[in-house]
Wavefront OBJ file of the C-alpha trace (Angstrom):
o trace
v -15.520 -4.339 1.118
v -13.642 -6.214 4.009
v -9.872 -5.564 4.289
v -7.399 -7.590 6.094
v -4.037 -5.933 6.618
v -1.571 -8.948 7.291
v 2.074 -8.287 8.589
v 4.647 -11.078 8.076
v 6.665 -11.529 11.570
v 9.635 -13.627 12.297
v 11.435 -12.447 15.467
v 10.570 -8.960 14.803
v 9.465 -7.616 18.139
v 11.612 -4.352 17.789
v 10.003 -3.427 14.197
v 6.502 -4.306 15.533
v 7.159 -2.064 18.656
v 8.265 0.835 16.203
v 5.757 0.397 13.341
v 2.656 -1.600 14.381
v 1.349 1.613 16.317
v 0.991 3.750 13.138
v -0.858 0.807 11.274
v -3.061 0.189 14.214
v -3.695 4.167 14.565
v -4.446 4.747 10.928
v -6.160 1.733 9.787
v -8.478 0.059 12.644
v -11.513 1.825 11.558
v -11.371 0.389 7.897
v -9.473 -2.977 8.272
v -8.964 -5.966 10.503
v -5.266 -6.222 11.372
v -3.485 -9.596 11.609
v 0.108 -10.825 12.565
v 1.214 -13.660 10.417
v 4.054 -15.416 12.683
v 6.621 -17.463 10.908
v 7.246 -19.647 14.207
v 9.276 -16.939 15.954
v 11.476 -17.608 18.752
v 11.278 -14.191 20.530
v 8.650 -12.855 22.526
v 7.051 -10.617 19.643
v 3.877 -12.059 19.656
v 3.524 -12.093 23.628
v 4.262 -8.507 23.184
v 1.574 -7.875 20.537
v -0.887 -9.809 22.395
v -0.233 -7.601 25.454
v 0.020 -4.283 23.991
v -2.376 -4.536 20.837
v -5.273 -6.697 21.936
v -7.162 -5.670 18.673
v -4.675 -7.264 16.465
v -5.355 -10.972 15.491
v -2.450 -13.501 15.520
v -2.137 -16.476 12.915
v 0.635 -18.798 13.972
v 2.526 -20.463 10.912
v 4.142 -23.971 11.446
v 7.388 -22.982 10.477
v 9.484 -19.912 8.717
v 8.625 -20.571 5.213
v 10.052 -17.062 4.154
v 7.570 -14.636 2.485
v 6.001 -16.814 -0.023
v 5.094 -19.908 1.943
v 4.419 -17.533 5.141
v 1.598 -15.559 3.517
v 0.299 -18.536 1.668
v -0.137 -20.414 4.941
v -1.430 -17.639 6.983
v -4.005 -16.283 4.333
v -5.852 -19.704 4.403
v -7.420 -18.823 7.488
v -8.106 -15.173 6.846
v -11.586 -14.260 5.266
v -11.580 -10.648 3.400
v -12.317 -9.039 0.130
v -8.843 -7.555 -0.126
v -5.769 -8.440 1.613
v -2.900 -5.741 2.368
v 0.605 -7.797 2.787
v 2.626 -5.203 4.544
v 6.296 -5.615 5.798
v 6.786 -5.177 9.545
v 9.225 -2.318 8.785
v 6.610 0.052 7.210
v 5.255 3.490 8.676
v 1.713 4.150 7.340
v 0.146 7.829 7.007
v -3.321 9.211 7.738
v -5.864 8.132 4.924
v -3.342 5.816 3.181
v -6.243 3.192 2.767
v -9.172 5.117 1.468
v -7.495 6.100 -1.983
v -6.538 2.225 -2.640
v -10.006 1.017 -1.577
v -11.766 3.583 -3.967
v -9.661 2.464 -6.839
v -10.826 -1.292 -5.981
v -14.288 -0.444 -6.080
v -14.130 1.861 -9.086
v -12.225 -0.638 -11.268
v -13.327 -4.089 -11.019
v -10.501 -5.306 -13.370
v -7.880 -3.937 -11.219
v -6.504 -6.830 -9.013
v -3.409 -5.511 -7.233
v -2.441 -2.014 -5.949
v 0.721 -0.385 -4.562
v 0.905 3.030 -2.883
v 3.681 5.473 -3.181
v 6.624 3.840 -1.356
v 9.032 6.471 0.395
v 12.468 5.994 2.313
v 11.618 5.956 5.976
v 15.056 7.420 6.685
v 14.946 9.989 3.917
v 11.511 10.965 3.611
v 11.867 12.998 0.598
v 13.125 10.208 -1.497
v 11.704 7.072 -3.109
v 12.472 3.796 -1.454
v 14.268 0.967 -3.187
v 11.715 -1.690 -3.039
v 8.862 -0.366 -4.951
v 9.087 3.609 -5.157
v 6.535 4.840 -7.713
v 5.497 1.362 -9.100
v 7.370 -1.420 -10.635
v 8.384 -2.396 -14.340
v 10.655 -4.981 -16.067
v 12.808 -4.760 -19.038
v 13.226 -7.069 -21.939
v 15.835 -8.934 -20.149
v 13.885 -9.692 -17.039
v 15.657 -6.802 -14.702
v 13.032 -5.279 -12.563
v 13.317 -1.385 -11.912
v 10.617 1.386 -10.576
v 9.493 4.698 -11.372
v 11.740 6.789 -9.247
v 14.319 3.879 -8.810
v 16.512 2.476 -11.610
v 19.087 0.134 -10.120
v 20.503 1.968 -7.167
v 19.843 5.583 -8.031
v 16.773 6.904 -6.137
v 15.007 10.062 -7.005
v 13.476 12.762 -4.710
v 9.858 12.608 -4.438
v 9.032 16.076 -6.030
v 5.362 14.975 -6.809
v 6.375 13.525 -10.149
v 4.444 10.269 -9.392
v 1.424 11.470 -7.437
v -0.688 9.723 -10.180
v -2.994 6.526 -10.420
v -1.579 4.391 -13.432
v -0.891 1.039 -14.576
v 2.494 -0.693 -13.517
v 3.882 -4.175 -14.176
v 4.735 -4.949 -10.625
v 3.694 -3.947 -7.008
v 6.029 -4.144 -4.221
v 5.766 -6.814 -1.622
v 6.685 -4.310 1.077
v 2.974 -3.037 0.684
v 0.951 -5.093 -1.642
v -2.967 -5.039 -2.016
v -4.513 -7.737 -3.831
v -8.324 -8.964 -4.210
v -8.435 -12.286 -2.228
v -10.407 -14.113 -5.145
v -7.624 -13.282 -7.516
v -4.840 -14.510 -4.868
v -6.814 -17.923 -4.623
v -7.416 -17.969 -8.272
v -3.602 -17.698 -8.918
v -2.746 -20.267 -6.178
v -1.030 -17.387 -3.975
v 2.783 -16.707 -4.300
v 5.137 -19.257 -5.692
v 6.802 -21.055 -2.665
v 10.015 -21.935 -4.548
v 11.137 -18.229 -4.452
v 11.105 -18.182 -0.561
v 11.451 -14.436 -0.534
v 12.266 -11.766 -3.162
v 10.678 -11.136 -6.428
v 7.893 -13.729 -5.917
v 5.676 -10.564 -5.941
v 6.590 -9.848 -9.680
v 5.775 -13.400 -10.684
v 2.416 -13.046 -9.135
v 1.807 -9.856 -10.807
v 2.943 -11.305 -14.224
v 0.647 -14.013 -13.832
v -2.164 -12.013 -12.784
v -1.753 -10.108 -15.880
v -1.457 -13.259 -17.872
v -5.264 -13.818 -16.908
v -6.347 -10.378 -18.138
v -6.150 -8.322 -14.619
v -4.694 -4.906 -14.089
v -1.812 -3.931 -11.585
v -2.134 -0.343 -10.474
v -0.143 2.341 -8.438
v -1.826 4.744 -6.521
v 0.038 7.746 -5.696
v -2.568 9.368 -3.339
v -1.721 6.854 -0.634
v 1.800 7.020 0.899
v 3.849 4.758 3.281
v 7.481 4.723 4.540
v 9.593 1.641 4.151
v 12.723 1.079 5.878
v 13.901 -1.558 3.685
v 16.634 -4.392 4.306
v 15.427 -4.826 7.791
v 15.303 -8.690 7.077
v 18.329 -9.004 4.622
v 20.720 -6.408 4.128
v 21.856 -5.212 0.573
v 25.228 -6.499 1.700
v 24.194 -9.884 2.286
v 25.147 -12.550 -0.107
v 22.042 -14.390 0.730
v 19.831 -11.549 -0.953
v 22.242 -11.505 -3.858
v 21.488 -15.217 -4.342
v 17.810 -14.655 -4.195
v 17.429 -11.830 -6.083
v 19.617 -13.368 -9.206
v 17.960 -16.909 -9.049
v 14.534 -15.536 -8.751
v 14.604 -13.062 -11.421
v 15.964 -16.184 -13.735
v 13.087 -18.266 -12.398
v 10.633 -15.129 -13.692
v 12.149 -15.692 -17.143
v 11.723 -19.190 -17.240
v 8.314 -19.381 -15.978
v 6.894 -16.124 -17.801
v 8.833 -14.817 -20.731
v 7.007 -15.470 -24.045
v 8.023 -18.524 -26.214
v 9.154 -16.464 -29.230
v 11.824 -14.574 -26.919
v 12.533 -16.943 -24.392
v 15.987 -18.550 -25.610
v 17.426 -14.998 -26.537
v 16.367 -13.521 -23.166
v 17.686 -16.438 -21.170
v 20.860 -16.652 -22.626
v 21.252 -13.137 -22.819
v 20.868 -13.018 -19.112
v 23.571 -15.629 -18.561
v 25.928 -13.281 -20.147
v 24.817 -10.195 -18.198
v 24.634 -12.050 -15.116
v 28.271 -13.144 -15.748
v 29.396 -9.445 -16.453
v 27.654 -8.699 -12.884
v 29.856 -11.415 -11.402
v 33.023 -9.821 -12.822
v 31.839 -6.218 -11.636
v 31.529 -7.645 -8.124
v 35.225 -9.138 -8.361
v 36.393 -5.744 -9.431
v 34.656 -3.956 -6.597
v 36.665 -6.744 -4.124
v 33.211 -8.276 -3.221
v 33.746 -11.634 -4.540
v 31.344 -13.307 -2.049
v 28.582 -11.817 -4.345
v 30.041 -13.454 -7.404
v 30.096 -16.856 -5.619
v 26.168 -15.791 -4.572
v 25.499 -15.453 -8.415
v 27.237 -18.652 -9.439
v 25.108 -20.466 -6.629
v 21.829 -18.803 -8.090
v 22.796 -20.194 -11.246
v 23.512 -23.795 -10.053
v 20.232 -23.589 -8.165
v 18.423 -22.770 -11.222
v 19.870 -25.303 -13.571
v 19.281 -28.136 -11.005
v 15.279 -27.412 -11.061
v 15.243 -26.134 -14.638
v 12.517 -28.510 -15.715
v 10.463 -27.960 -12.692
v 10.185 -24.214 -13.464
v 9.685 -24.778 -17.116
v 6.793 -26.838 -16.435
v 5.131 -23.653 -14.705
v 5.152 -21.655 -17.857
v 1.948 -20.097 -18.872
v 1.238 -18.443 -22.167
v 0.768 -14.694 -21.826
v -2.829 -13.784 -22.574
v -2.368 -9.910 -22.190
v 1.110 -8.520 -21.725
v 2.403 -9.609 -25.081
v 4.738 -6.551 -24.701
v 5.905 -7.118 -21.129
v 8.706 -4.838 -21.348
v 8.615 -1.023 -21.187
v 12.326 -0.313 -22.160
v 14.389 -2.481 -24.323
v 17.494 -2.669 -21.956
v 17.747 -0.874 -18.549
v 21.268 -2.166 -18.190
v 22.301 -0.522 -21.516
v 20.816 2.682 -20.599
v 21.808 2.851 -17.188
v 25.492 1.745 -17.305
v 26.610 2.780 -20.750
v 24.119 5.901 -21.622
v 24.096 7.112 -18.038
v 20.408 7.591 -17.696
v 19.581 7.318 -14.064
v 16.001 8.572 -13.970
v 12.785 6.871 -15.014
v 11.625 9.335 -17.409
v 15.083 9.526 -19.272
v 14.522 5.724 -20.167
v 13.315 4.892 -23.774
l 1 2 3 4 5 6 7 8 9 10 11 12 13 14 15 16 17 18 19 20 21 22 23 24 25 26 27 28 29 30 31 32 33 34 35 36 37 38 39 40 41 42 43 44 45 46 47 48 49 50 51 52 53 54 55 56 57 58 59 60 61 62 63 64 65 66 67 68 69 70 71 72 73 74 75 76 77 78 79 80 81 82 83 84 85 86 87 88 89 90 91 92 93 94 95 96 97 98 99 100 101 102 103 104 105 106 107 108 109 110 111 112 113 114 115 116 117 118 119 120 121 122 123 124 125 126 127 128 129 130 131 132 133 134 135 136 137 138 139 140 141 142 143 144 145 146 147 148 149 150 151 152 153 154 155 156 157 158 159 160 161 162 163 164 165 166 167 168 169 170 171 172 173 174 175 176 177 178 179 180 181 182 183 184 185 186 187 188 189 190 191 192 193 194 195 196 197 198 199 200 201 202 203 204 205 206 207 208 209 210 211 212 213 214 215 216 217 218 219 220 221 222 223 224 225 226 227 228 229 230 231 232 233 234 235 236 237 238 239 240 241 242 243 244 245 246 247 248 249 250 251 252 253 254 255 256 257 258 259 260 261 262 263 264 265 266 267 268 269 270 271 272 273 274 275 276 277 278 279 280 281 282 283 284 285 286 287 288 289 290 291 292 293 294 295 296 297 298 299 300 301 302 303 304 305 306 307 308 309 310 311 312 313 314 315 316 317 318 319 320 321 322 323 324 325 326 327 328 329 330 331 332
């Protein structure tokens, strides 16, 4: 199987200098490596060309974010499998082999995520994907090993290979044929949660999304947008609502949608109490953005063909904040 590792870059010379060496060292024998550059204005591409001549460069016409950046770049890359990996990820010895083996063995598996650990605290799971992603009844994403901001230690509890609901965009393997069939990422997301939407749509078509714990990578997280950045709050809240509008089944749609409006209101109040009103304003802007484009997203809805019971736990918000259940295995 021909594998292409594609690293999206925008003015990321410092990150490439730090993390590209591990990718080249541990991957060159099994994959072609590409930098998909989102019209950088720094000298990151000159640096890669000089320091890593085996790495291929794809130049995008603009900085279209994660979604458009990958859509544009992958049109010119031929491979059976794509590995879309952030520029702030350190890979490890033999990280590719377990993933490739699952793709070879399981024809219906379209998307895979490896174990995602924290680069700075390597014994803990990392926020962006941890041990594989899930989604609750109200559209809130969470992970094995990470529920909201509570991160578990890696004690081998998620060393398995199992079906998940979504794979992290920080390190995201997908069959090229499925990527093309689904039309790639939805560019209206720009960045954040577009991978959840793509995994949801893949499952609508009957494909499986898997987690392979035998493969480990380390992610810095927040290298592009810090958690404290209101732009990140805006994108996460808006894009989570877009996921609901596009993908929640008809029989639950109105209840889930209006419930989320109320729950997001509580989140806004919580930010005010915490003296973070700039994030409350970001939530309000996220809702206004959705309302302006509501019918556009409504047209993108697809009937669920496989994941009729798309949630694993009824309400992660209730269990986390009210029942104080902080670990994945405590959830019901």
